[in-house]
N, C-alpha and C positions, 0 to 999 in steps of 0.2 A: 397644650400637650396632645400628641397624637395617640388615639386609643389603640388597643391591641387589634381591634377589628379593622381599623383604618390601616394599620401596618400590614396586616395580612392581605388586605385588598391591594395595597401598593405593590407588595411582593408578587401577587398574582398578576397584576397588570404588567409589571416589569418582566416576569417570566414569559408571559404571553407574547409581549412585543419582541423579546429577544429570540424566541423560537420562530416567530413569523419572519423576522429579519433574516435569520439563518436559513430558513427554507427558501426565502426569496433569493438570497445571495447564491445559495447552492444551485438553484435552478438556472439562474442567469449564466453561471459558469458551465453548466451542462449544455444549455442551448447554444452557447458560443461554439462548441465543438461541431455543431451541425450547420453553422452559417455557410451558405453557398454550396452545400453538399448536393451532389447529383444522386439520382435514384440507384444507379449501379453500385456506388460506394455504400449507400444506405443499406442495401440488401446483400452485399457480398459476404461470404464466409471466408475469411482470410486464412483460417486454420481449423482443422477438424475439432479441436478442443474448445473452440470459442464461437459463440453465436455472432451473427451480423450486428453491427452497431445499431441498426434500426430496431432489432429485437430488444436490445438492452434499454433503449429509450421507451419502448412500449411497456416493458416489464417494470420500469420505475413507476409508471402511472398505475399499472395493474396492482402492484404491491401496496401502493398508497391507498388505493380504493379499497382493497381487501381488508386491510388492518384498521383503517380509520373510518371509512364510510360504512362498510358492511359489518365488521366485527365490533367496532366501538360505538358508532352512531346508530347501528341497527337499521341502516338504509338498504333498500334493494340494490342489487348490482345494476349499474346504469349501462354497462357495455358487455352483456353476457356473450356476445359474439367473439370477444377477445379472450375469454377465460382459458380455453384450452391452448391457445397460441402462446400466451404470455406467462402462464404459470411455469415455475421452474421445472416441474416434472411432466409437463403436458406433451411436448413433442421432442424427438431427438434433435440435436443441434443442426444436423444436416437437412432437416425439414423446416427450419425456421427462416428460410430464404424467401418464401412467398409471404410478403408483408403488406399491410396497408401502406399507402404512400406517406412520404414525410409530412405532407400537409394534413392528412387524416390522423396521423400519429400525434402531431402537435395539437390538433383539436381535442383528441382523447386526453392528452396531458393537461391542457389548459382547463378543460371541463372538470376533470377530477380535482385539480388544484384549487379551482374556484370554490368547489363544494367543501374541500378540506379546510380552506381558510375561513369559510363561513362557519363551519363546525368549531374551529379553534376559537373564534370570537365569542361563542356563546357557551363554552364548556369550561369546567375547572381543570386546567391543564396540569395542576400539581399531581393529580391522581394518575395522569397518563404520561407524565414527563419522560419516563424511561422509554416508552414506546416511541414517542416522537423523536427522541435522540437516536434510537435505533434506526428509524426510517431515514433520518438525516444522513446517517452513516451508510445506510443501504444505498441511497442515491450516490453518495460520494464514491463508494466502492465500484458501482457500475459505471460511473463517470470515468474512473481510472481505467477500467477494462476497455471502455470505448476508446480512450486515448491510446492504449497499446495495440488495439486492433487496427486503428487508423495508422499507427506507426508500421505495423506489419504490411498493410496495403501499400503504404508509401515505399517501404523497403523493397517490396516485390516489384514495384513499378520502376524504381530507380535506385542506384547505389550512391547517388550524390546526396548525402544527408547534410545539406546546409553547410557546405564547406566554409563559406564566408563567415557564418556564425561562429565556427570554431576558432578561426583566426582572431575574431573580435573578442571572444570570451576569454581566450588564453593570453592575449597580447600583454596584459598588465599583471600576469601571474607568473613569477619566475619558477623554473623547474625545481622540484623539491630535491634537496641534497640527499643522496643515498637513501631513498625512502624505505628500502627493504629493512633497514635497521631501526626505523622509527616505531618503537614499541613502548607501551606504558605498563608498568607493573602495578597490579591491583592486589593489595595486601589481603591476607586471609581474614575472614570474618563473616558475620551475618549481614544480610541486607533484606529489604522488603521488596518482594516481587509481586506483580499483578496489581489489580486495582479494585476498589469497592465503589468507585464513583458511579453516578447515574449514567455517565457516558460509556462506562465499561461494558463491552459485549460479554456474552455469557462465558466465552472461553478465557477472558481476562480475569475472571473472578474465581476465588476471592483472594484478596491480598494475603500474603503469607511470608513467613521468614524462611530464608534459605542460607545455609552456611556453605561458603566456597573456600577452598585452599587458595594460596597465592598463585596467581597466574599472570601472564603478560598478554597484551592484545595490541594490535596495530593502532597507531594514532589515527591513520587515515584508511579509507577503503582502498583496496588494491587498484592502482592506476593502470591506464592503458600502457604506459611506458614499462611498468613492472611486468604486466602480462605478456607484453611483446617478447620479453626475454624467454619466457616459457615457450612461446610459439617458435622463436628462432632456434631454440634448443631441440626442436622437433618433439615437443611435449605431446602433440597429438598423435605421434607415431610410436612413442615409447611406452610399452605396456607397464613398465615398472612403477609409473606414477598413478596408475588407475586401479581402482578396486575391481573385483570381478564383475559386479553389476555395472560399474562405470565403463569398463572396457566393452561389455556387451552393448551398452547404450551407444558407445562411440562407433562400433562397427555397424550398428543399425542406422544411426543418424548420418554417418560419414561426415562428421563435422571437422573442419580444419581451422576454425576461428570462431569467435563469438558471433552471435547472430547479427548484432548491430555494429560490427567492426568496420572501421574506416581506416585505411593505412595512411594516416596523416599525422605528422608531428604535432599539429595543433591540438590533438587529442591527448597528448602525453600526460597532462596534469589531471585529466578527467577520469572518473572511475570507469573501469571496464564494466560493460553492461550487456545484457542479452546472453548471460551464461547460465547453464544448468548447474544444479547442485553437484553433479558429477565432475564438471569442469572445474568448479571451485575447489572441490576435494582434491583433484589431481594437482592443481597449481599449489595448494597448500603443502602437499607432500613433497613436491618438487623443491620448494624453498625450505624444507625441514620444519614446517609448522603444521598446523591443523586448523580446522574451522572451530570457532568458539561455540560453546553450548549456548542455548537460549538464555540461561541464567547468567552466564559470564557476560554475554552481550548486554543484557539489561542492567546488570550491576554497574558496568563501566559507563553506560549511557545515562543512568538516572540516579545513582546513589550518591548522596552527599555524606561523605565519611566524617567530616568535621561535626556537622549537626546531627548525624545519625538519623537522617530522614530521606524519604523517597521524593524525587522531583517528578512532576508531570512531564516536563521537557528537560533536555540536557542543561539548558541555561537557567532553569527555574520553573516557576509556575505561571509566568506570563505567556499569553497565547502567541503562536508563531507570527512573525512579521517577515517581510522580504529582506530584512537585515540579518535575520537569524539563520535562514536556510532556504534551499531551493525547493519550492513546493507549489501546489495549486496552479500548475501550468504557467507560472510567471515567465519563465524563459522557454518553455516547451522543449527543453533539451537539458542534458546534464551540464554541470558547471565544474570548474576546478575544485578538487577536494579540499584545498586550503583557502577557499574564497570566503568562508564565513567564520572568522575567528571569534565573533561574539556569540556564536552558537555552540561553542565547546561545552563538553560536560565538565564537571568539577575535577575529573581525573585528567582532562586535557584532550579527550577524543574529539576529532573534527567529524562533521558530516554524518552524525548518527541518525539525524532525522532529515528526510528529504533526499534529493538527488537520485539515489538508487536504493531499492530494497536490498537487504543483506541476508544471504543464506546463513543459517546456523546448523550445527551438527545435531540438533534435537528433532525428534519426531513430534508431530502435532498431537498432543494428548490433553485431556482435561485435567485441571488441578483437582486436588482432593476436595470432595464435597461438591463437585460440579453440578449445576442445575441448568438445564437448557432454557433458553429464552430467545425469541418469543415462541419458537417451535423447535421440536427435537432435531429436525434436519438441518438447522442452521450451522451448527458446529459438530455435533456428536457423530454424525455418520462419517466424518473425516478422521475420527480417532481410530485409524485403521492400520497404523504403522506403515503407511504408504505415502504420507505427506510430511515434508520437512517444514519447519518453522522459518519464516523470514521476518526480519525486524526492520523498523526504521522509516518506511515510506519512501516514495520516489518524488521526482519532479512533478508528477501528475497527481499526487495525493492531495485531497482536499483537507483543509485544516481540521475538520470534524473527525477525521480518521487518522490524525497525526499526533502520536504520543508514544512515549517510551514503552508503555505496557501493551500497546497494540500488537496483536499477533496475526500475521498473514500466513497462509499455508498453500503449498503447491507440491505436485509430484516432482521428485528430484530430476526427472528427465525433461521437464519443461524449461524453456528459456525465452519464451515470447514476452513475458512480463519484464518490467524494467528492473532487473535484478543484477546485483554485483555481490561483493563480499569483502570482509577483512579477515585476517588470520589471527590465531592465538597460539600460545605454546606454554 
């Protein structure tokens, strides 16, 4: 018979190994983005709101060192010369273009990681598990930012966004019949929103009950074929579809199409992406609908009405796989919205996780009883009624940041991230 002490030791060994494996896998995916990268791309600022990809890579190492080696293990800072450069509030984004070389940054990354793994081997991770899970997601989020900054650079260099890929990805997927009418009715009632798990970031906590009246929501994200109708009807020129703030944004931006738009029928089944919240809002009004609230989106994606319980993922509590959704840079592009039938929610919604982030009509605010973690600036400074919530993840989202309760947030005028939407009414 195994003693309680032995059981505890086995659990600790299992936890330690699972975290080490996750950190190793996540890092491998991050480094893959830099394979063969030239120094110009490494240091380029593709957009004023985003730092160069090289800064994000160094910031990952800096943050790991700060929280694990310095604050947890009480070790001295090994690379003090990088502190001002890589801290989030150290330099303005436009001053982050003078960076150590890729080789020097990789040395920084490897040195910090070696010391972190050494610390993990000899410490009780149960007491620090939440911090480690936070840092795993921190790297995942910066890895995704790296992906869309690289996409911006590629988009600026060429308008040819892998045309052959689109023909291949859509060839076996028939066009959806009259998709504008594909809506699911969600009956009135309570559901459980948010999460109390150790994975949950501070803004996801705590789990709480929310009552919603009956509403309907699109089965699929809005496709390029659907959005094209809005464009052909001169939706970008007709003020009646735009809010006051949206129209002001449009005049300043001079947008005439989504950022990542390619006029190619092979895209028709894929979700529209590279749209701002204002564009999503205008389209929804054009078709006589609206954007869903965050609560409406989360209920439709995660609630099991039959068993009256919340699911971590739309399909259940089993971790994501390539058969369930498009994530983790598996395809490095969007896929047709009907490509993953086994990833449906219990209500029958497709593509709620992966492929594209989805704008909601909700402002990013803390739940009742919010407590910041691991520091005040992570979420709380964005509770400013200037950032809208996005749900669901994209094709570049890592599995550690992919769940129905996860909350992303951006200013409604930004469209550089991999964002689309679905409508409600």
